[in-house]
N, C-alpha and C positions, 0 to 999 in steps of 0.2 A: 825294799824287801830282799832279803838274802835267800837264795836257794842253792843248795850244794848237795852233791852226792854223799849219802851217809854210809851205805854199805851194799854189798852184794850178798845174797842169801842162796846157798847151794843146798840141795838135798843129796845125801850120799848113802850108798849101801853100807859104808863103814866110815862114819864121821871121824872117828879117832885117827884112822889111817890117812884120811884126806887131810885133816888138820896137820898131822905130822909131815905130810908131803909138802905143804906150803911152808911150814917151819924149816924143814931140811933144805929146801931148794931156793927159797926166796928170803929167808931170815924172818919170816913172820913169827909173832909171839902169841901164844894163847893167853888171853886176858881173863876169860871166865868160861865156865861150863855151868849150865843150869837146865833143869827139867823143862821140856816143851811137849805138852800133851803126853803121849805115851813113849816119847823118845827123849833125846837131849839136844841142846843147842850149844855149840862151841863158838865163842867169839875170838876173832884174830885181829891183831893190829900189825901194821907195817910202818916203820919210821914214826911210831907214836900215834898213828891215826887208825881208828877202827875201820877196817876195810871189808871184812867179810864175816858172815855167820854160816856155819855148816851144821845142818841137823840131819838126823837119821829118818828112817821110815817109821812113821807113827802106826800104831795098831789100826788095822782096817784100811790102810792106804795101799795102793798098788801103783807106784810111780812108773811113768814111762821112762825107758832108758834114754840116756843122753846120746848125742852123736856129734862128731866133729865135722860131719858133712855140711855143706851149705844148706841153710834153712831159714825160714821166716822166724821172727822173734829174736831173742838174744843169740847172736852168732858167735861172739867171743868177747873177752875183756882183755885189757892190756896192762902190762907193767912197763914202766920206763926205766932205762938204765943208762949209765954213762959209759959202759963198756960191754957192748953186746957180745963181742967175741969171747971175752973172759967169762962172762956169764954162761954162754953157750958151752964152752969147754967144761965148766963145772957141772952143768946140768947133764951133759953126756957122760961124764964120769959117774954121776949118780944114777945112770940108766934111764934118764928121761927120754921119752920118744919125741922126736921132732917130726911134725907133719909138713913143715916148710923150713928148710935150712936158711941161715942168715943170707940176706941179699940186700942190695941198695936200691931204693926206689928212686924215680926221677927227681923227687924233691930233695934227695940227699940223705933222707932218713934210712937207717938200716933196720930191717925187721926180720923176725923169725916167728914161727908158731910152734908151740909144744902142746902135748896132750896131757892134761891133768887128770887126777882121779875122776871116775864117773864120766869119762869122755868129754870133759870140759876143754874147750879150745882157748889157749892163752897166747896172746900176742906179746912179743918182747920187742921193744922199740928203743932205738938210740937216735935222738935228734941230732942233726948236724950242728957242729960248733960254729959260732959266728966268726 
């Protein structure tokens, strides 16, 4: 039996702006937009794989604001890159806020954390080369 991660689903105060942020900063592509209840749902792919859905606030909902502070539940998700320093420079030029600058872990992996729209915490990781 195969089990694989299919996608992440985010709620956003401005789903169009959030989708644009992932496209501009990570090269994601919008593959579809469709109605979802009283809002819409935007599907994004990265490197040909469906990775995330972003939807807005539906009528009658009162979502709780996100936070990048440590918490129970989903803490963050990560993108892997082969050049963390180059990606970091590009993100900084785009005005992306870092809540943890790039550093090297004892394992040899380099990591950084950025703040995405709606206070989503995104880890950036570069694994050591063999």
